[in-house]
All heavy atoms as a GROMACS GRO file, in nm:
protein
  619
    1LEU      N    1   4.437  11.910   9.795
    1LEU     CA    2   4.406  11.955   9.929
    1LEU      C    3   4.262  12.002   9.941
    1LEU      O    4   4.198  11.982  10.043
    1LEU     CB    5   4.502  12.066   9.972
    1LEU     CG    6   4.641  12.023  10.016
    1LEU    CD1    7   4.730  12.144  10.040
    1LEU    CD2    8   4.637  11.935  10.137
    2SER      N    9   4.213  12.067   9.835
    2SER     CA   10   4.075  12.117   9.844
    2SER      C   11   3.976  12.002   9.856
    2SER      O   12   3.877  12.013   9.929
    2SER     CB   13   4.041  12.206   9.724
    2SER     OG   14   4.044  12.132   9.604
    3ASP      N   15   4.001  11.891   9.787
    3ASP     CA   16   3.913  11.774   9.801
    3ASP      C   17   3.923  11.714   9.940
    3ASP      O   18   3.821  11.675   9.999
    3ASP     CB   19   3.947  11.668   9.697
    3ASP     CG   20   3.903  11.707   9.557
    3ASP    OD1   21   3.814  11.793   9.544
    3ASP    OD2   22   3.959  11.650   9.461
    4ARG      N   23   4.043  11.708   9.992
    4ARG     CA   24   4.064  11.647  10.124
    4ARG      C   25   3.994  11.724  10.236
    4ARG      O   26   3.942  11.665  10.330
    4ARG     CB   27   4.213  11.638  10.153
    4ARG     CG   28   4.243  11.575  10.286
    4ARG     CD   29   4.389  11.558  10.306
    4ARG     NE   30   4.414  11.494  10.433
    4ARG     CZ   31   4.532  11.460  10.476
    4ARG    NH1   32   4.638  11.482  10.400
    4ARG    NH2   33   4.547  11.403  10.592
    5TYR      N   34   3.993  11.858  10.226
    5TYR     CA   35   3.937  11.940  10.332
    5TYR      C   36   3.802  12.003  10.298
    5TYR      O   37   3.753  12.089  10.370
    5TYR     CB   38   4.037  12.049  10.371
    5TYR     CG   39   4.159  11.991  10.439
    5TYR    CD1   40   4.277  11.974  10.370
    5TYR    CD2   41   4.152  11.948  10.571
    5TYR    CE1   42   4.388  11.919  10.431
    5TYR    CE2   43   4.262  11.893  10.634
    5TYR     CZ   44   4.380  11.878  10.564
    5TYR     OH   45   4.488  11.822  10.625
    6ARG      N   46   3.742  11.957  10.189
    6ARG     CA   47   3.611  12.010  10.147
    6ARG      C   48   3.508  12.000  10.259
    6ARG      O   49   3.436  12.095  10.288
    6ARG     CB   50   3.563  11.934  10.023
    6ARG     CG   51   3.428  11.981   9.970
    6ARG     CD   52   3.389  11.905   9.844
    6ARG     NE   53   3.492  11.909   9.742
    6ARG     CZ   54   3.505  12.008   9.652
    6ARG    NH1   55   3.422  12.108   9.653
    6ARG    NH2   56   3.601  12.005   9.563
    7ARG      N   57   3.501  11.884  10.324
    7ARG     CA   58   3.401  11.866  10.431
    7ARG      C   59   3.427  11.959  10.549
    7ARG      O   60   3.334  12.009  10.611
    7ARG     CB   61   3.400  11.721  10.477
    7ARG     CG   62   3.340  11.627  10.373
    7ARG     CD   63   3.338  11.486  10.420
    7ARG     NE   64   3.254  11.475  10.540
    7ARG     CZ   65   3.230  11.364  10.603
    7ARG    NH1   66   3.282  11.252  10.559
    7ARG    NH2   67   3.154  11.361  10.709
    8THR      N   68   3.553  11.981  10.580
    8THR     CA   69   3.589  12.071  10.691
    8THR      C   70   3.540  12.212  10.661
    8THR      O   71   3.476  12.276  10.745
    8THR     CB   72   3.741  12.072  10.713
    8THR    OG1   73   3.784  11.941  10.747
    8THR    CG2   74   3.781  12.170  10.821
    9VAL      N   75   3.571  12.260  10.542
    9VAL     CA   76   3.536  12.399  10.506
    9VAL      C   77   3.384  12.413  10.492
    9VAL      O   78   3.324  12.503  10.552
    9VAL     CB   79   3.607  12.441  10.375
    9VAL    CG1   80   3.559  12.579  10.332
    9VAL    CG2   81   3.758  12.440  10.396
   10TYR      N   82   3.320  12.324  10.416
   10TYR     CA   83   3.175  12.333  10.400
   10TYR      C   84   3.104  12.315  10.534
   10TYR      O   85   3.006  12.384  10.562
   10TYR     CB   86   3.123  12.231  10.298
   10TYR     CG   87   3.123  12.283  10.157
   10TYR    CD1   88   3.228  12.254  10.072
   10TYR    CD2   89   3.019  12.360  10.110
   10TYR    CE1   90   3.229  12.301   9.942
   10TYR    CE2   91   3.018  12.408   9.980
   10TYR     CZ   92   3.124  12.378   9.897
   10TYR     OH   93   3.125  12.426   9.769
   11GLY      N   94   3.153  12.223  10.616
   11GLY     CA   95   3.093  12.203  10.747
   11GLY      C   96   3.098  12.328  10.832
   11GLY      O   97   3.000  12.365  10.898
   12THR      N   98   3.211  12.396  10.828
   12THR     CA   99   3.226  12.520  10.904
   12THR      C  100   3.130  12.627  10.850
   12THR      O  101   3.060  12.693  10.927
   12THR     CB  102   3.371  12.572  10.895
   12THR    OG1  103   3.459  12.474  10.950
   12THR    CG2  104   3.387  12.704  10.968
   13LEU      N  105   3.125  12.640  10.720
   13LEU     CA  106   3.038  12.742  10.659
   13LEU      C  107   2.891  12.715  10.690
   13LEU      O  108   2.817  12.806  10.729
   13LEU     CB  109   3.060  12.747  10.507
   13LEU     CG  110   3.200  12.792  10.463
   13LEU    CD1  111   3.216  12.770  10.314
   13LEU    CD2  112   3.225  12.936  10.502
   14LEU      N  113   2.848  12.592  10.673
   14LEU     CA  114   2.707  12.560  10.698
   14LEU      C  115   2.673  12.571  10.846
   14LEU      O  116   2.564  12.614  10.881
   14LEU     CB  117   2.676  12.421  10.643
   14LEU     CG  118   2.691  12.407  10.491
   14LEU    CD1  119   2.667  12.264  10.447
   14LEU    CD2  120   2.600  12.503  10.416
   15HIS      N  121   2.768  12.536  10.932
   15HIS     CA  122   2.747  12.551  11.077
   15HIS      C  123   2.727  12.698  11.114
   15HIS      O  124   2.653  12.729  11.207
   15HIS     CB  125   2.867  12.494  11.152
   15HIS     CG  126   2.857  12.510  11.300
   15HIS    ND1  127   2.773  12.433  11.377
   15HIS    CD2  128   2.919  12.596  11.385
   15HIS    CE1  129   2.784  12.471  11.503
   15HIS    NE2  130   2.872  12.570  11.510
   16LEU      N  131   2.789  12.788  11.039
   16LEU     CA  132   2.775  12.931  11.064
   16LEU      C  133   2.650  12.990  11.002
   16LEU      O  134   2.625  13.109  11.012
   16LEU     CB  135   2.898  13.006  11.012
   16LEU     CG  136   3.028  12.979  11.087
   16LEU    CD1  137   3.146  13.044  11.016
   16LEU    CD2  138   3.017  13.032  11.230
   17GLY      N  139   2.570  12.906  10.938
   17GLY     CA  140   2.444  12.953  10.882
   17GLY      C  141   2.452  13.005  10.740
   17GLY      O  142   2.358  13.070  10.692
   18VAL      N  143   2.562  12.979  10.672
   18VAL     CA  144   2.576  13.023  10.533
   18VAL      C  145   2.491  12.933  10.445
   18VAL      O  146   2.489  12.811  10.462
   18VAL     CB  147   2.724  13.016  10.490
   18VAL    CG1  148   2.740  13.046  10.342
   18VAL    CG2  149   2.808  13.111  10.574
   19ARG      N  150   2.416  12.994  10.354
   19ARG     CA  151   2.335  12.916  10.260
   19ARG      C  152   2.425  12.834  10.168
   19ARG      O  153   2.537  12.874  10.139
   19ARG     CB  154   2.247  13.008  10.177
   19ARG     CG  155   2.144  13.083  10.256
   19ARG     CD  156   2.052  13.164  10.168
   19ARG     NE  157   2.116  13.196  10.040
   19ARG     CZ  158   2.093  13.305   9.971
   19ARG    NH1  159   2.009  13.393  10.013
   19ARG    NH2  160   2.155  13.327   9.857
   20ALA      N  161   2.374  12.722  10.124
   20ALA     CA  162   2.455  12.630  10.042
   20ALA      C  163   2.510  12.697   9.916
   20ALA      O  164   2.626  12.676   9.881
   20ALA     CB  165   2.372  12.507  10.005
   21ASP      N  166   2.430  12.780   9.849
   21ASP     CA  167   2.480  12.843   9.726
   21ASP      C  168   2.587  12.947   9.757
   21ASP      O  169   2.681  12.966   9.680
   21ASP     CB  170   2.366  12.903   9.644
   21ASP     CG  171   2.280  13.000   9.720
   21ASP    OD1  172   2.268  12.987   9.844
   21ASP    OD2  173   2.221  13.091   9.658
   22ASP      N  174   2.579  13.016   9.871
   22ASP     CA  175   2.685  13.108   9.911
   22ASP      C  176   2.810  13.034   9.957
   22ASP      O  177   2.921  13.084   9.942
   22ASP     CB  178   2.636  13.200  10.024
   22ASP     CG  179   2.531  13.299   9.978
   22ASP    OD1  180   2.530  13.334   9.858
   22ASP    OD2  181   2.449  13.341  10.062
   23ALA      N  182   2.792  12.915  10.011
   23ALA     CA  183   2.905  12.836  10.058
   23ALA      C  184   2.999  12.801   9.942
   23ALA      O  185   3.120  12.792   9.962
   23ALA     CB  186   2.856  12.710  10.130
   24ASP      N  187   2.944  12.783   9.823
   24ASP     CA  188   3.028  12.753   9.707
   24ASP      C  189   3.128  12.866   9.681
   24ASP      O  190   3.246  12.842   9.658
   24ASP     CB  191   2.943  12.728   9.582
   24ASP     CG  192   2.860  12.602   9.590
   24ASP    OD1  193   2.898  12.509   9.666
   24ASP    OD2  194   2.757  12.596   9.521
   25ASP      N  195   3.078  12.990   9.682
   25ASP     CA  196   3.167  13.105   9.659
   25ASP      C  197   3.271  13.118   9.771
   25ASP      O  198   3.387  13.146   9.745
   25ASP     CB  199   3.085  13.234   9.651
   25ASP     CG  200   2.998  13.240   9.527
   25ASP    OD1  201   3.031  13.174   9.426
   25ASP    OD2  202   2.897  13.312   9.530
   26LEU      N  203   3.227  13.100   9.893
   26LEU     CA  204   3.318  13.111  10.006
   26LEU      C  205   3.422  12.999  10.003
   26LEU      O  206   3.538  13.021  10.038
   26LEU     CB  207   3.240  13.110  10.137
   26LEU     CG  208   3.162  13.240  10.163
   26LEU    CD1  209   3.060  13.219  10.274
   26LEU    CD2  210   3.256  13.353  10.198
   27PHE      N  211   3.381  12.879   9.963
   27PHE     CA  212   3.477  12.769   9.952
   27PHE      C  213   3.587  12.804   9.854
   27PHE      O  214   3.705  12.779   9.880
   27PHE     CB  215   3.405  12.641   9.908
   27PHE     CG  216   3.497  12.524   9.889
   27PHE    CD1  217   3.551  12.459  10.000
   27PHE    CD2  218   3.531  12.480   9.764
   27PHE    CE1  219   3.637  12.351   9.984
   27PHE    CE2  220   3.619  12.374   9.746
   27PHE     CZ  221   3.672  12.309   9.856
   28GLN      N  222   3.552  12.865   9.742
   28GLN     CA  223   3.653  12.905   9.644
   28GLN      C  224   3.748  13.008   9.703
   28GLN      O  225   3.869  13.003   9.680
   28GLN     CB  226   3.587  12.959   9.518
   28GLN     CG  227   3.520  12.852   9.437
   28GLN     CD  228   3.456  12.907   9.310
   28GLN    OE1  229   3.465  13.026   9.281
   28GLN    NE2  230   3.393  12.819   9.235
   29ALA      N  231   3.695  13.103   9.780
   29ALA     CA  232   3.779  13.204   9.843
   29ALA      C  233   3.875  13.141   9.943
   29ALA      O  234   3.993  13.180   9.950
   29ALA     CB  235   3.692  13.309   9.912
   30VAL      N  236   3.827  13.044  10.019
   30VAL     CA  237   3.912  12.975  10.116
   30VAL      C  238   4.021  12.897  10.043
   30VAL      O  239   4.139  12.899  10.084
   30VAL     CB  240   3.828  12.884  10.208
   30VAL    CG1  241   3.917  12.796  10.295
   30VAL    CG2  242   3.735  12.967  10.296
   31CYS      N  243   3.986  12.830   9.935
   31CYS     CA  244   4.085  12.754   9.857
   31CYS      C  245   4.191  12.847   9.797
   31CYS      O  246   4.310  12.813   9.794
   31CYS     CB  247   4.017  12.674   9.747
   31CYS     SG  248   3.926  12.532   9.808
   32LEU      N  249   4.150  12.965   9.754
   32LEU     CA  250   4.247  13.061   9.701
   32LEU      C  251   4.344  13.103   9.811
   32LEU      O  252   4.465  13.110   9.789
   32LEU     CB  253   4.175  13.183   9.644
   32LEU     CG  254   4.265  13.295   9.592
   32LEU    CD1  255   4.356  13.244   9.482
   32LEU    CD2  256   4.182  13.413   9.546
   33LYS      N  257   4.293  13.130   9.931
   33LYS     CA  258   4.382  13.167  10.042
   33LYS      C  259   4.477  13.052  10.076
   33LYS      O  260   4.594  13.075  10.106
   33LYS     CB  261   4.301  13.208  10.163
   33LYS     CG  262   4.237  13.343  10.143
   33LYS     CD  263   4.208  13.411  10.271
   33LYS     CE  264   4.153  13.549  10.235
   33LYS     NZ  265   4.132  13.631  10.348
   34LEU      N  266   4.428  12.929  10.069
   34LEU     CA  267   4.514  12.814  10.092
   34LEU      C  268   4.627  12.814   9.990
   34LEU      O  269   4.745  12.799  10.026
   34LEU     CB  270   4.435  12.684  10.084
   34LEU     CG  271   4.516  12.555  10.088
   34LEU    CD1  272   4.590  12.541  10.220
   34LEU    CD2  273   4.424  12.434  10.066
   35TYR      N  274   4.593  12.832   9.865
   35TYR     CA  275   4.693  12.833   9.758
   35TYR      C  276   4.798  12.944   9.781
   35TYR      O  277   4.917  12.922   9.768
   35TYR     CB  278   4.626  12.851   9.622
   35TYR     CG  279   4.722  12.866   9.508
   35TYR    CD1  280   4.792  12.757   9.460
   35TYR    CD2  281   4.745  12.991   9.451
   35TYR    CE1  282   4.883  12.771   9.355
   35TYR    CE2  283   4.835  13.006   9.347
   35TYR     CZ  284   4.903  12.896   9.300
   35TYR     OH  285   4.994  12.911   9.198
   36LEU      N  286   4.749  13.062   9.818
   36LEU     CA  287   4.839  13.176   9.838
   36LEU      C  288   4.929  13.160   9.960
   36LEU      O  289   5.035  13.222   9.966
   36LEU     CB  290   4.758  13.305   9.849
   36LEU     CG  291   4.682  13.347   9.723
   36LEU    CD1  292   4.592  13.466   9.752
   36LEU    CD2  293   4.779  13.377   9.609
   37HIS      N  294   4.887  13.078  10.056
   37HIS     CA  295   4.963  13.064  10.181
   37HIS      C  296   5.024  12.925  10.200
   37HIS      O  297   5.067  12.893  10.311
   37HIS     CB  298   4.873  13.097  10.299
   37HIS     CG  299   4.836  13.242  10.305
   37HIS    ND1  300   4.919  13.338  10.357
   37HIS    CD2  301   4.726  13.307  10.262
   37HIS    CE1  302   4.862  13.456  10.348
   37HIS    NE2  303   4.745  13.440  10.289
   38LEU      N  304   5.031  12.846  10.094
   38LEU     CA  305   5.089  12.712  10.107
   38LEU      C  306   5.230  12.716  10.164
   38LEU      O  307   5.266  12.633  10.248
   38LEU     CB  308   5.090  12.641   9.972
   38LEU     CG  309   4.961  12.571   9.932
   38LEU    CD1  310   4.974  12.514   9.792
   38LEU    CD2  311   4.926  12.462  10.031
   39ALA      N  312   5.309  12.811  10.123
   39ALA     CA  313   5.448  12.819  10.170
   39ALA      C  314   5.455  12.854  10.318
   39ALA      O  315   5.554  12.825  10.384
   39ALA     CB  316   5.524  12.923  10.089
   40ASP      N  317   5.350  12.917  10.372
   40ASP     CA  318   5.349  12.958  10.512
   40ASP      C  319   5.307  12.845  10.606
   40ASP      O  320   5.331  12.854  10.726
   40ASP     CB  321   5.252  13.075  10.534
   40ASP     CG  322   5.288  13.195  10.448
   40ASP    OD1  323   5.407  13.212  10.416
   40ASP    OD2  324   5.196  13.271  10.414
   41LEU      N  325   5.242  12.743  10.552
   41LEU     CA  326   5.191  12.634  10.635
   41LEU      C  327   5.302  12.533  10.660
   41LEU      O  328   5.346  12.464  10.571
   41LEU     CB  329   5.072  12.568  10.567
   41LEU     CG  330   4.952  12.661  10.543
   41LEU    CD1  331   4.847  12.591  10.459
   41LEU    CD2  332   4.893  12.705  10.675
   42ARG      N  333   5.346  12.524  10.785
   42ARG     CA  334   5.458  12.438  10.819
   42ARG      C  335   5.417  12.304  10.876
   42ARG      O  336   5.488  12.207  10.866
   42ARG     CB  337   5.547  12.509  10.921
   42ARG     CG  338   5.611  12.635  10.866
   42ARG     CD  339   5.688  12.706  10.975
   42ARG     NE  340   5.753  12.831  10.957
   42ARG     CZ  341   5.737  12.924  10.868
   42ARG    NH1  342   5.653  12.909  10.772
   42ARG    NH2  343   5.804  13.036  10.869
   43ASP      N  344   5.303  12.298  10.940
   43ASP     CA  345   5.259  12.177  11.010
   43ASP      C  346   5.133  12.122  10.942
   43ASP      O  347   5.026  12.183  10.951
   43ASP     CB  348   5.232  12.209  11.156
   43ASP     CG  349   5.199  12.088  11.240
   43ASP    OD1  350   5.185  11.977  11.184
   43ASP    OD2  351   5.185  12.104  11.362
   44ALA      N  352   5.144  12.009  10.876
   44ALA     CA  353   5.031  11.952  10.802
   44ALA      C  354   4.912  11.923  10.892
   44ALA      O  355   4.797  11.926  10.847
   44ALA     CB  356   5.075  11.825  10.730
   45ARG      N  357   4.938  11.898  11.020
   45ARG     CA  358   4.827  11.871  11.114
   45ARG      C  359   4.742  11.994  11.141
   45ARG      O  360   4.630  11.983  11.190
   45ARG     CB  361   4.881  11.817  11.246
   45ARG     CG  362   4.950  11.683  11.233
   45ARG     CD  363   5.017  11.644  11.361
   45ARG     NE  364   5.121  11.744  11.387
   45ARG     CZ  365   5.193  11.753  11.496
   45ARG    NH1  366   5.170  11.669  11.595
   45ARG    NH2  367   5.286  11.844  11.510
   46ARG      N  368   4.791  12.110  11.109
   46ARG     CA  369   4.719  12.234  11.136
   46ARG      C  370   4.642  12.286  11.016
   46ARG      O  371   4.576  12.390  11.024
   46ARG     CB  372   4.818  12.342  11.183
   46ARG     CG  373   4.893  12.309  11.309
   46ARG     CD  374   4.808  12.304  11.432
   46ARG     NE  375   4.736  12.429  11.448
   46ARG     CZ  376   4.618  12.440  11.507
   46ARG    NH1  377   4.559  12.336  11.556
   46ARG    NH2  378   4.558  12.556  11.515
   47VAL      N  379   4.650  12.219  10.902
   47VAL     CA  380   4.582  12.268  10.781
   47VAL      C  381   4.431  12.272  10.801
   47VAL      O  382   4.367  12.372  10.768
   47VAL     CB  383   4.619  12.183  10.657
   47VAL    CG1  384   4.537  12.224  10.537
   47VAL    CG2  385   4.768  12.197  10.627
   48GLY      N  386   4.371  12.167  10.855
   48GLY     CA  387   4.226  12.164  10.876
   48GLY      C  388   4.178  12.277  10.966
   48GLY      O  389   4.088  12.353  10.927
   49PRO      N  390   4.237  12.292  11.086
   49PRO     CA  391   4.196  12.403  11.172
   49PRO      C  392   4.222  12.540  11.109
   49PRO      O  393   4.143  12.633  11.126
   49PRO     CB  394   4.280  12.384  11.298
   49PRO     CG  395   4.312  12.239  11.300
   49PRO     CD  396   4.325  12.199  11.155
   50TRP      N  397   4.330  12.553  11.035
   50TRP     CA  398   4.360  12.679  10.967
   50TRP      C  399   4.252  12.711  10.864
   50TRP      O  400   4.203  12.824  10.857
   50TRP     CB  401   4.498  12.671  10.901
   50TRP     CG  402   4.542  12.798  10.837
   50TRP    CD1  403   4.604  12.903  10.897
   50TRP    CD2  404   4.528  12.835  10.699
   50TRP    NE1  405   4.629  13.003  10.805
   50TRP    CE2  406   4.583  12.963  10.683
   50TRP    CE3  407   4.472  12.771  10.587
   50TRP    CZ2  408   4.584  13.030  10.561
   50TRP    CZ3  409   4.474  12.837  10.466
   50TRP    CH2  410   4.530  12.964  10.452
   51LEU      N  411   4.212  12.610  10.787
   51LEU     CA  412   4.107  12.631  10.688
   51LEU      C  413   3.974  12.667  10.752
   51LEU      O  414   3.901  12.753  10.702
   51LEU     CB  415   4.091  12.506  10.601
   51LEU     CG  416   4.203  12.484  10.499
   51LEU    CD1  417   4.190  12.345  10.438
   51LEU    CD2  418   4.202  12.591  10.394
   52ALA      N  419   3.942  12.604  10.864
   52ALA     CA  420   3.818  12.638  10.935
   52ALA      C  421   3.822  12.782  10.983
   52ALA      O  422   3.722  12.855  10.972
   52ALA     CB  423   3.796  12.542  11.052
   53ALA      N  424   3.937  12.826  11.032
   53ALA     CA  425   3.951  12.965  11.077
   53ALA      C  426   3.937  13.062  10.960
   53ALA      O  427   3.871  13.165  10.970
   53ALA     CB  428   4.085  12.984  11.147
   54VAL      N  429   3.998  13.028  10.847
   54VAL     CA  430   3.987  13.113  10.727
   54VAL      C  431   3.842  13.118  10.681
   54VAL      O  432   3.791  13.224  10.642
   54VAL     CB  433   4.080  13.063  10.615
   54VAL    CG1  434   4.054  13.136  10.485
   54VAL    CG2  435   4.226  13.079  10.657
   55ALA      N  436   3.772  13.007  10.686
   55ALA     CA  437   3.630  13.004  10.647
   55ALA      C  438   3.549  13.098  10.736
   55ALA      O  439   3.467  13.176  10.687
   55ALA     CB  440   3.576  12.862  10.654
   56ARG      N  441   3.573  13.093  10.867
   56ARG     CA  442   3.502  13.184  10.959
   56ARG      C  443   3.535  13.330  10.927
   56ARG      O  444   3.446  13.415  10.925
   56ARG     CB  445   3.539  13.152  11.104
   56ARG     CG  446   3.475  13.025  11.156
   56ARG     CD  447   3.496  13.008  11.306
   56ARG     NE  448   3.636  12.996  11.342
   56ARG     CZ  449   3.704  12.883  11.342
   56ARG    NH1  450   3.645  12.769  11.309
   56ARG    NH2  451   3.830  12.881  11.378
   57GLN      N  452   3.661  13.359  10.899
   57GLN     CA  453   3.702  13.495  10.865
   57GLN      C  454   3.634  13.543  10.737
   57GLN      O  455   3.592  13.659  10.728
   57GLN     CB  456   3.853  13.504  10.850
   57GLN     CG  457   3.927  13.486  10.980
   57GLN     CD  458   4.077  13.467  10.958
   57GLN    OE1  459   4.126  13.465  10.845
   57GLN    NE2  460   4.149  13.450  11.067
   58GLU      N  461   3.624  13.455  10.639
   58GLU     CA  462   3.560  13.492  10.513
   58GLU      C  463   3.412  13.524  10.534
   58GLU      O  464   3.358  13.615  10.473
   58GLU     CB  465   3.577  13.382  10.409
   58GLU     CG  466   3.712  13.381  10.343
   58GLU     CD  467   3.740  13.509  10.266
   58GLU    OE1  468   3.657  13.550  10.182
   58GLU    OE2  469   3.847  13.568  10.289
   59VAL      N  470   3.346  13.446  10.618
   59VAL     CA  471   3.205  13.473  10.647
   59VAL      C  472   3.190  13.612  10.704
   59VAL      O  473   3.106  13.691  10.660
   59VAL     CB  474   3.147  13.367  10.744
   59VAL    CG1  475   3.009  13.407  10.794
   59VAL    CG2  476   3.139  13.231  10.676
   60TRP      N  477   3.270  13.647  10.803
   60TRP     CA  478   3.262  13.779  10.865
   60TRP      C  479   3.308  13.889  10.771
   60TRP      O  480   3.248  13.996  10.766
   60TRP     CB  481   3.342  13.781  10.994
   60TRP     CG  482   3.271  13.707  11.102
   60TRP    CD1  483   3.298  13.582  11.148
   60TRP    CD2  484   3.154  13.749  11.174
   60TRP    NE1  485   3.208  13.545  11.245
   60TRP    CE2  486   3.119  13.646  11.263
   60TRP    CE3  487   3.077  13.864  11.171
   60TRP    CZ2  488   3.010  13.655  11.348
   60TRP    CZ3  489   2.969  13.873  11.257
   60TRP    CH2  490   2.936  13.770  11.344
   61ARG      N  491   3.413  13.863  10.695
   61ARG     CA  492   3.466  13.964  10.603
   61ARG      C  493   3.362  14.004  10.498
   61ARG      O  494   3.352  14.120  10.460
   61ARG     CB  495   3.592  13.910  10.534
   61ARG     CG  496   3.667  14.014  10.452
   61ARG     CD  497   3.789  13.955  10.388
   61ARG     NE  498   3.756  13.869  10.277
   61ARG     CZ  499   3.721  13.912  10.156
   61ARG    NH1  500   3.712  14.038  10.130
   61ARG    NH2  501   3.693  13.826  10.059
   62ARG      N  502   3.286  13.910  10.456
   62ARG     CA  503   3.185  13.936  10.353
   62ARG      C  504   3.052  13.981  10.411
   62ARG      O  505   2.953  13.995  10.340
   62ARG     CB  506   3.164  13.813  10.266
   62ARG     CG  507   3.289  13.783  10.186
   62ARG     CD  508   3.265  13.672  10.092
   62ARG     NE  509   3.387  13.638  10.022
   62ARG     CZ  510   3.390  13.581   9.904
   62ARG    NH1  511   3.278  13.551   9.844
   62ARG    NH2  512   3.504  13.552   9.848
   63GLY      N  513   3.048  14.000  10.542
   63GLY     CA  514   2.928  14.053  10.604
   63GLY      C  515   2.817  13.953  10.621
   63GLY      O  516   2.702  13.991  10.640
   64ARG      N  517   2.849  13.826  10.613
   64ARG     CA  518   2.746  13.724  10.634
   64ARG      C  519   2.752  13.681  10.780
   64ARG      O  520   2.847  13.620  10.824
   64ARG     CB  521   2.772  13.604  10.543
   64ARG     CG  522   2.749  13.635  10.398
   64ARG     CD  523   2.771  13.509  10.317
   64ARG     NE  524   2.733  13.527  10.181
   64ARG     CZ  525   2.817  13.564  10.085
   64ARG    NH1  526   2.942  13.589  10.113
   64ARG    NH2  527   2.773  13.576   9.962
   65ARG      N  528   2.651  13.717  10.852
   65ARG     CA  529   2.648  13.683  10.993
   65ARG      C  530   2.597  13.540  11.010
   65ARG      O  531   2.504  13.499  10.941
   65ARG     CB  532   2.554  13.775  11.070
   65ARG     CG  533   2.599  13.918  11.071
   65ARG     CD  534   2.504  13.998  11.156
   65ARG     NE  535   2.544  14.136  11.158
   65ARG     CZ  536   2.632  14.185  11.242
   65ARG    NH1  537   2.689  14.107  11.330
   65ARG    NH2  538   2.666  14.312  11.238
   66PRO      N  539   2.656  13.468  11.103
   66PRO     CA  540   2.599  13.336  11.134
   66PRO      C  541   2.454  13.350  11.175
   66PRO      O  542   2.413  13.451  11.233
   66PRO     CB  543   2.685  13.287  11.251
   66PRO     CG  544   2.812  13.364  11.238
   66PRO     CD  545   2.775  13.498  11.180
   67ALA      N  546   2.375  13.250  11.147
   67ALA     CA  547   2.230  13.254  11.172
   67ALA      C  548   2.197  13.276  11.319
   67ALA      O  549   2.096  13.335  11.352
   67ALA     CB  550   2.166  13.126  11.122
   68ASP      N  551   2.283  13.231  11.410
   68ASP     CA  552   2.252  13.242  11.552
   68ASP      C  553   2.307  13.369  11.615
   68ASP      O  554   2.301  13.386  11.735
   68ASP     CB  555   2.302  13.120  11.630
   68ASP     CG  556   2.452  13.100  11.615
   68ASP    OD1  557   2.513  13.165  11.530
   68ASP    OD2  558   2.507  13.018  11.689
   69THR      N  559   2.366  13.459  11.535
   69THR     CA  560   2.419  13.585  11.589
   69THR      C  561   2.312  13.692  11.581
   69THR      O  562   2.264  13.726  11.474
   69THR     CB  563   2.542  13.631  11.507
   69THR    OG1  564   2.639  13.528  11.511
   69THR    CG2  565   2.598  13.758  11.565
   70PRO      N  566   2.272  13.746  11.696
   70PRO     CA  567   2.170  13.851  11.692
   70PRO      C  568   2.224  13.978  11.628
   70PRO      O  569   2.339  14.013  11.645
   70PRO     CB  570   2.138  13.875  11.840
   70PRO     CG  571   2.253  13.821  11.914
   70PRO     CD  572   2.317  13.715  11.829
   71VAL      N  573   2.139  14.040  11.552
   71VAL     CA  574   2.174  14.167  11.489
   71VAL      C  575   2.121  14.279  11.575
   71VAL      O  576   2.003  14.278  11.612
   71VAL     CB  577   2.115  14.176  11.346
   71VAL    CG1  578   2.147  14.311  11.282
   71VAL    CG2  579   2.166  14.061  11.260
   72ALA      N  580   2.206  14.373  11.609
   72ALA     CA  581   2.163  14.483  11.696
   72ALA      C  582   2.059  14.569  11.624
   72ALA      O  583   2.076  14.606  11.508
   72ALA     CB  584   2.283  14.568  11.735
   73GLU      N  585   1.951  14.596  11.693
   73GLU     CA  586   1.847  14.682  11.638
   73GLU      C  587   1.885  14.828  11.661
   73GLU      O  588   1.941  14.863  11.766
   73GLU     CB  589   1.713  14.652  11.708
   73GLU     CG  590   1.660  14.513  11.681
   73GLU     CD  591   1.621  14.491  11.536
   73GLU    OE1  592   1.575  14.587  11.472
   73GLU    OE2  593   1.642  14.380  11.487
   74PRO      N  594   1.855  14.917  11.566
   74PRO     CA  595   1.888  15.057  11.587
   74PRO      C  596   1.806  15.114  11.702
   74PRO      O  597   1.692  15.074  11.724
   74PRO     CB  598   1.849  15.124  11.454
   74PRO     CG  599   1.774  15.024  11.378
   74PRO     CD  600   1.795  14.889  11.439
   75ASP      N  601   1.865  15.207  11.773
   75ASP     CA  602   1.800  15.271  11.885
   75ASP      C  603   1.696  15.371  11.832
   75ASP      O  604   1.731  15.462  11.758
   75ASP     CB  605   1.904  15.344  11.970
   75ASP     CG  606   1.845  15.403  12.097
   75ASP    OD1  607   1.729  15.368  12.130
   75ASP    OD2  608   1.912  15.484  12.160
   76PRO      N  609   1.567  15.350  11.864
   76PRO     CA  610   1.463  15.438  11.808
   76PRO      C  611   1.467  15.579  11.868
   76PRO      O  612   1.404  15.670  11.814
   76PRO     CB  613   1.332  15.369  11.846
   76PRO     CG  614   1.365  15.284  11.964
   76PRO     CD  615   1.510  15.247  11.949
   77GLY      N  616   1.539  15.597  11.976
   77GLY     CA  617   1.537  15.723  12.048
   77GLY      C  618   1.624  15.825  11.991
   77GLY      O  619   1.620  15.938  11.982
   0.00000   0.00000   0.00000
C-alpha cells in the first residue's frame, strides 16, 4: 500500500511546502498510521483521501507550516 499511495502522500506533503528531506520522515509517519489503522479502513476507495488527510495532519502536528500560510507577527505594543 505504501508504494501504491507514495505519490499521493508525497504530493500532498510537497504541495504543503514541506522540504523533500522532511517529507521522507513524514511519509514514514503516515505509513505507520496506515498500518495502525488498517482494520478501521472499510472502503478501499477512501484510502488515498484518508492518507492525504493524515499527511496534512502530520504536517500541522509537527509544527511545519505550509509555505503559503502566513505566520502571525508578534504585536510590538
